[in-house]
C-alpha positions, 0 to 999 in steps of 0.5 A, a space after each residue: 484920160 490917160 496920164 501922159 507924163 509925171 506932171 500931167 494933171 489934166 488934158 484937153 480932147 482935141 479930136 476923136 479919131 473914131 465914132 460909135 460903132 467903130 471896131 477897134 483893137 488894142 493899140 489903135 489910135 482913138 483920140 488926140 489930146 492936148 496937154 500943157 506940153 504937146 498934142 498927143 495921140 491916145 491909143 485904145 487900151 482894149 479891143 471891142 466896139 466903140 459904144 459911147 464917146 463920153 467927152 466932147 471935143 474941146 473939153 478939159 478933164 482930169 487924168 483918170 476921166 473915162 473918155 469912151 465906153 468900149 464893149 465886146 459886141 455891137 449889140 451892147 452899143 447904143 445909137 450915137 448921140 445927135 445922129 440918126 440910125 445906128 451906125 454899123 460896125 466898120 473899119 477894124 472889123 474888115 481890117 482885122 478879118 473879125 466878123 462883127 455882127 451888124 446892127 439893123 438900120 431902121 427903114 426910112 419911110 417913103 425915102 431911099 435907104 441911105 448909102 452905107 458908108 464904106 469900111 475905113 480904119 480909124 487911122 485912115 479916117 484920121 488921115 482923111 480928116 487931116 487932108 480934108 477928104 470926104 470919105 463918103 465920096 471915095 470908092 474903097 479898093 481894099 478887100 471888102 470895099 475897105 478904104 485904104 490910105 492909098 485911096 485917100 491919097 489918090 483922092 487928094 491928088 484928084 482934087 480940082 486944081 490939085 496940079 502940084 506934082 508930089 509924092 503921097 508921103 510929101 502930100 501927107 507930111 505937108 498936111 500934117 505940118 500945115 504947109 501949102 504944096 503950091 508954095 513949095 518949089 519941087 526938086 524932084 523929077 519934073 519939079 515934083 515936091 518931095 518929102 525933103 522939100 516939105 521939111 525944108 519949107 517947114 523949117 525942119 529939113 531932115 538934114 537938120 536932124 541928121 547933119 554930116 558931122 555934128 549930132 542931131 539937133 535934138 535940143 535946139 529948135 529948127 533953124 531958119 523958121 520964119 518969125 510969126 507975125 503978131 496975131 491972135 494966133 500968136 498970142 495964143 501960142 505965147 500963152 501956150 508957151 507960158 503954160 508949158 514953161 510953168 509946167 516944166 518949171 513946176 516939175 523941175 522944182 519938184 525934182 530938185 526939192 525931192 531928189 538928192 542929185 549927184 553929178 559925174 562927168 567924163 570925157 569919152 574917147 571917140 577915136 574908134 567910134 568915129 573911124 568905124 563910122 566914117 568907114 561905114 558911111 563911105 559905103 552908104 548914101 548920104 541919107 542913110 549915113 550914121 552920126 555920132 549921136 546914134 552911137 552915143 544913144 545906143 551906148 547909153 541904152 546898153 550901159 543902162 541895161 548893164 547898170 540897172 540902178 540908173 534905169 527905172 522909177 522911184 515911187 512911194 514903195 522905193 526904187 523899181 528897176 525896169 526890165 526894158 530900156 526906153 530911152 527918153 530923148 529931150 526935143 525942143 519944140 518949135 513953139 518953145 519948151 521941151 518934151 522927152 519922148 521915148 525910143 522903146 527898147 533902145 538897147 535892142 535896136 540896131 544903130 541904123 534902126 535907132 537913128 531912123 526912129 530918132 528922126 521919126 520921133 523928133 519930126 512927130 514931136 515937133 509936129 505935135 503927133 506923139 503917142 501916149 506911151 512915148 511920153 508916159 514910160 521913158 526909163 532914163 533920159 538923154 539930153 544933147 546940146 552938142 549942136 549948140 556948141 555946148 561942151 557939157 550939160 548937167 540935166 535935172 532928173 525927170 521924176 519918177 526916173 532916177 537918172 539923166 545923161 548929158 552929151 556935149 559936142 563932139 570935138 577934136 582935142 589934143 591927147 597925150 599917150 605914151 609920151 606922144 601928142 596927138 589929136 582925137 575926137 572926144 565928147 564930154 558925157 555927164 550923169 545926173 543921178 538919184 542918191 537914194 538909188 545909187 552912188 558915185 561908184 555905180 554912176 561911175 561904172 555907168 559912164 565907164 561902161 558907155 566908154 567901153 562900148 564905144 571902143 567896139 562900135 561894130 558891136 553896138 
């Protein structure tokens, strides 16, 4: 059981995405784990063949408990528990074009040999499971008969009674968010259900993440979400929320007790940034337009690279600066509570790519489909309450990080310069930092660097 956060002590196995005999590569998704905060996908740490699954679905185990045994060759694997003949190595063997010897299946006396399951990669098997598709009934169109993502999506569309016109992405998203396509009024060609229609039905339309004027609704819960009736499921959700609040409270208490915080704030001049953004957006379709938060996040990441005292971890051996900037972003969950997954290498991403990754991260966080690395390795966190009208926010540092950045709402304010009074766009930026690592001089330099970068937005 990997550690998916500084405050994680145990996790509950929700789902296996692989089975004994599957060939996996480093980084492939193998399991789904439920923590006190959210549900996350766990990837493999090594390449090989899944020999044994050591933890049962529904079992809660401490961090560090082995979940599965992965061997280098199929010969080292044993037959899966509670199953018949040994399964053949599948999936990734075909996808990665790696020749994996196959275990010989024993002959079944007086009966026809069972049909061999078509090769399928673990992520595609996971998709089929979520969509309720029986992969044994699918004819794989990939190389060597491999079942592809398109094969699964076509199987969903071909189901009896599946007459709702929709795109494959919309069907997949609807399954992930638990939305019934038949209940959605499509706005696409010939009334087809689009991805945007699914977002709207789930109470988290993409425009709520990328509004035209204000910043993304990162810290605020999605608007328009219907009230859930009081049921056993509601009671379970409330208990989960209470558990989440306890976990957050314990971590924040530990942070305030052990980290000597200091706080700084400044007002950032956004005239140049907003003017440049508006000129760029005039040449873009609505869905691809930039918002101020994208520029603020990119500037915060670049400044963290230039002022390393705010970017890293504090442990038993002292401060360890990070060579990469993995920007944690505070996201409010639908059921309540917060998570702060990371946008990896945010300082190296173009603004457009960073904003696209931000939308994807927020959507998956609220759908409970985050990955282990996104929760385990943020090097500095940003919180944004501007969409709620808050002018400034002073965050609590998320240990073992050493700093948190806060942005309020982008606003117009009067501004005097050279004896002249005008109006400018501005935002209040704050810094909560660890006095064991830095002081007001370095913290002030960090905020000043953010403003310097925003004066040349075309270089972000």
